[in-house]
C-alpha angles and dihedrals in degrees: 000000000000121000110236111190090205099060116109118252116277094221117104110254118205126187115242114251115266114269109259110247112224115226112230110236117241091242090060092048091052092044092052090049089051090051090052091048090051090050090050090052090049091053090047090054091050092051087053089053091060088090088062088058091050091049090052094243092124129018122250091240092054090047091051091049092051091047092052088047089055090055096052093084089067089081092048092049091052090050091049087053088054092051101255109160094200090059095057091047091049092050089049092051092046090049092050091050090049091052091054096043103036114013101040094056089047091053092044094052112032089187089077091074089060088074090068132051121256094255092057093044094052091042089057091049091049090049091053092048090052092049094047091048091048091049090050090051092048096048103037117030095015100047093108090065090067099051115110118252114240110235 
């Protein structure tokens, strides 16, 4: 028997089984849509604030920074969609901080909402309802989506 270095290996080669695709639960699909809706409302509110830039109440650089800050959650929402547990916890923590820093003072002093028009005020309320509902869906009925797969 001659040894030919170009002969294929004699060992049986089997393809690995296809990776099992996880099916995203409906609660996660709805939660991600609610996150996107909340982001759309946030961007709507920032477009309404453009008149504050034109009036000189806030600088254009500050407005741009706040607008970029409003777009950061996009990455977290995509990671939640993929089932990353750290992303849902991070969004929860950011939301809790936002409640303490933004929402609580607004509830404490109802005069603060007089500085914005009714459309903006109700848009912010609708945004908060969407975020809280999405967080509920992610943490309660959708919690199985975030458990690690055992290899």
